[in-house]
N, C-alpha and C positions, 0 to 999 in steps of 0.2 A: 513184816519181820518183827520178832519179839525184841523187847527192850534189851535183855541180856545178850541175845545174839548180835544185835545192833552195836552194843558197846564193845563186844569181842572183835567184830569186823572192824571197827574204827581203831581199836588198839593194834590189830595186825597191820592195818593200812599204815598207821603211824610208824611201825617198825619197818615196813617195806619201802616207805618213801625214804630214799637216801639223801637226807638233807643235812648237811654238816654246818652247824652254826658256830660262830666265833663267840668270844666273851661278850657279855652285856656292856653296852657303852658306859654304864655307870661304874664299871670295874676297870681301872687304869692299870695295865700290866706292862712292865717294861721288858725289853728283850736286850740280852747282852750284845754288844756290838760284834762280837766274834761269831754269833749265830746268825747275823743278817748281812754280814759283809766279808770281804776278803781284801787282802793287801795286793795291790797290782804287781804282777810279776812273781808272786808266791803261788804257784799252781803245779799240778801234776802234769806229766807228759805221757802220752801214749806210745807204746813200743809195739812192734810186730816182727815177726820172723817166720821163716819156712824151715821145716825140719822133718825128721823121720822118727817114728816110734817103731821099735823093734821088740821082739820077744812075745809077739801075739800067738795065740793058740789057733792058727788057721782062721783068724777072723779079720785079717788085714785086707789090703786092696787087691783086687784081681787084676792082673797086669794086662789083660785084654780090654779092660774097661778104664784102667788108670795107668797108661804107659808112662806117664811122667814120674811115677813112683819108682819104677825100674831105672829110669834115666838117672834120677837123683841117686839112687843106691850105687849105680856103677860109677857115677862121678865121685861120690864119696870115697868108694873103695880105691879109686885111682889116686885121689889125693892122699890116701893113707898108704900107698905104695903098692897096692894090689891091682894088677891089670886083669881084667876078665874078658875072654873072648866069647861074645854072645853066640857065635856059631856053634861052639861047643856045648851050649846049654840048650840048643834047639835042634830040631830036624830039618831046618831050613836049608834050601839049596843055594848055591852061588846064584846071585841076581836078585835074590828076594830083598825087598827094601828093609832098611834098618828099623822102621816102625813095625813091620810085620814080625821081625825077628824079636823085638822087644815084647810084643804081645804073646809070643810063644813061650817066654820065660815064666815059670811058675814059682813065685815067692809070695806066699800068703801070710807070712808072719810079720810083714812090714806094712806100715801104713804112712802115707804123706799127710802131714798136719800143718796148720797154721798155729803159731804161738803168739799170744798177746799178753801184754802186762801193762801195768800203770806205774810209772816211776814217780814216787811222791817228791814233793819239794824238799830241798835240802838233803837229798840222799847222798851218802857219802860212799867212796870207793870201798868195796868189800862187804857193804851191807846187802842184805837178801830181801827179794820181793817175790810175791806170789805170781804164778803164770797160769794161764788158761790154755789148754791144748784142744784143738777142734779138728776133727777129721776133715780131709779135703777131698779124698776119693770115695770109693764105695765100701770102705771097711765096715764090718758089722759091729764091731766092738774094739775098744782100746783097753779093755780090762787086762791087767797083768803085764802091760808093756812098759818100756823104758824109752824116754825121750833122749835122743842123742844130741850131742853138743849143737846149740842153735844160737846164733848171733841175734840179737834183738836190736832193730834199728828204729830211729825216730823218723819224723816226716822229712827231715833234711838228709837222710841216708846215712847218718853216722851210727856207729854201734855204741850203745850206752850200757848193755847188759848181755850176759851169756846165760842160757838156760840149759839144764840137763838134769835127769834124775827119773826115778820111778814115778808113775803117775797113779792118781787115785780117782777111780771112777765110781760114781754113785748108782751104778746100775749094772746090768748085764744082758747079754744076748746069747742064748744057747739054741743049737739046732741039732736035732736027732732025726736023721733021714728027712721026712718031709714035714716034720713037726718042729716048730720053733717057738721060743718064748722070750720076750723082751721085757725088761723092767727099767723104767725111768729113761735116761738118755745116754747109752753107753758109748757114744761117739764123741762126747765132749768130756774132758777130764780136767783136773786141776793138780798142780804141784805146789804145795805149801813151802815157801822159801826156796823155790826152784830155780831162781836166777840170781846171779851175783852182779852187782853194779860194777862196771868197768870203768865208766866215765862220769863225772859230775856235770850237772847243768851249771853253767856260769851265771851266778847271781850273787854279787857281793853286797849284801844288805848292810854290813858294818860301815861301809864307805858311802852310803847315801846321806845327803844333806836334807832331802825331802822324800817323802813317799806318798803314794795315793791309795786311799781306801775306796773300794768300790761296793756299792750296795747291791745285794742280790736282786731286789725289787726296786727298780728306780722310783723315786717319789720325791717331789720338791719339798713337801712338808716334813718327811722323815729326814731328809738331807739337812734342812734348816735346824731341826731339833738335835741332830747328831752333831752338828757344827757347834751349836751353843753349849751342849753338854761336855764336849771336849774342851772348849775354851774355859768353861767354868771349872774344869778339873785341873787344867795345866797352864792356864793363863790366857789372856787375849792374844789374838793373831796367831795362835798356834794351828788352828784349823781354819781352812778356807774352802767354801763350797764352790766347786767348778761348774756342776750342772746337777741334774736330778739324780745322778748315780755316783759322781765322783767327788771326793773330798780330799784336798791336799793338806798334808801334815808337814809343817815346818819343825824340825827337830829342835827343841830348846837347848840352851847351852848347858843346862843342868844334866841333860841327858846325851850329851855329845858322845861320850864313851859308854853309854849304857843304853843303846837302842833296844835291846831285847827287853829291858825293864820298862822302857817307854811303851813298846808295843803290847806288852803284858798288861799294863795299866789301862791303856786305851781299850783294849778288846774286852775288858771286863766292866766297861762303863754301860749302865742301863740306859736305854733309849726307847722312849714311847713311840712306836711305829704308827704310821698312818697308811691305810690302804684304800685304793680306789674301790667305790661301791661296784661290785661285779657279781653277776650270776653266770655259772658255768653249767652247761647242759650237755649231757651225753645221750644222744638219741638212740644209740644202740642198746644200752643197758637201762636207760631211764633214770640215770643218776642226776640229781640236781644238787649243786653247791651254791650256797647263798652266803655272801659276805655280811658282816654285822651292819655295814653302813647303808644297806639297800633300803630305799623308801619307795613308796608308791603313792600316786595320787588317788582321789576318791574313786572307787570302781565298785561294781556289782558283779559277782561272779556266782553262777549256779554250776552244778556238776551233773552231767548226764551224757548226752551224745556230743557234747562239746560243739554245739552250733553257736559260734561267737559273733556278735554284732556290735561294731563300734558306733555309739550313737552320736557322739559330738566329735568335731574335728575332721569329719569326712567330707569328701568332695560331693557337692550338690549342684546340679545345673551347670557343671564345668567351671564352677568358682569355689575357691577354698574358703571355708568360713571358720573363723577362730572364735572360741568361746573361752570364758574365764577358767573353766575347770574341764577336766577330761572324765567322761562317763563311759565305761566299758560294760556292756551287758553280755553275759554268756547264757544262752538259752538252752534248755534241755527239751529235746524233742522226743517224744515216745517213751519217756521215762515215768517211773511212778512217783518220783519225789520232785517237789517244786521248790526245794530249799534254795535260798539265795544268801551268800555271804556278802555283807557290805562293809568295806574297810575305809575308814576315814582317812583324810590326807595326812601324810607323814607317819604312817604307821611303821612300826619297827619289824625286824625280821621275826621275832617272837610272835607278833600279831599275824604275819603272813603264814607262818607255819601252822599256827593254831587254827586259823580260818580255813585253810585249805584241807587240813586233816579232818576238820569237823564235818567236810563234805564227803569224806572217804576218797579223796582224789588219789588215784594210782600214779606211779612215777611217770609213766609216758603221757598221762593226761597233764601232768605238771609241765612237761615240756611244751605242750601245745599252749597252755595258759600263759606261761612266761613269754613265749614268742608273740603272742597276741598283745600282751600287756606292753611289750617293747614297741610293737608297730603303732599302738594306740597313743604312745607318749606318756602313759601312765607310770611306766617303770623308770624310776630315776637311777639307773645303773647300766653299766656296760654288760651287754648280752654276748657270751662266748659260747659257741656250739662246737663240740669236739666230736 
């Protein structure tokens, strides 16, 4: 291979290998506490409801495939004071089951839908939230439809919001005779500010004497640093670490009537986070994500057909033999190259990436290499395969 082409191949391989590296250990970067934690009890709540979308242009549910749509429509009309005799809408004779009669009704401008929403923390009565409308039956498109009044309930069955209004679909589905054309996903729609909050989630933050901060990524070192930073800013004994994720905050007397000011000050405190050394592998896509704290022992790696042999620390004669260092050899069989990358003990993430890319290692080969490094004991990090 020509030198220019070889360099180009290495450059392309470097771009293809999806390795995300964090900041260099020499650079200390703090994160705001609000970006790495949340206040216990201050969270959003999921809401769900079942309703009807009307006004469709013959793209709604077919009653013989989705009889529940007609049942819902008739029940709604009855609640509104309109009684419909199904027998007058069909040619069914006396004795035919109700289900059969419902299937004979033809109303294709209606679709049954599930409506979902997220109720943000501290939402007040009368405030509006977005909703997502998803087809439940066999409707081809919700384009041009209007969602009828739909109660949205929480997991406990209580109604917290009510949704209604014209929907917005980011696609379409058109059919002319036997020819059809569909763009994007026309059976899922969105209504911006389509639900009105009717009930508030009970959480009286102003009456709390203490509250708890929960880290998104539990870590004892980060918890200790966070506790120290809060106590340095607000006084000793303000923060107390409960475990690797929770920090209890005792509200100082100066902030007894200014809890919002207290929390605003706490969430803007910078904390130097610490993460566990971890390598994440996605075997389906060949993606490899390596944290900055990842280190490996002395190993030798060559790239080719990836025939990997662990020299030391293996079982011989039925007895485990321990050696002071781990040596991993990756042999290439049938290849044209005999290049070997030797990495000294304690090398950093930058060294790992540089060495592997110098061999032209493909993403899927990286997965096999890191798996073998972990088995050999040379990889000083947690290996997670997704």
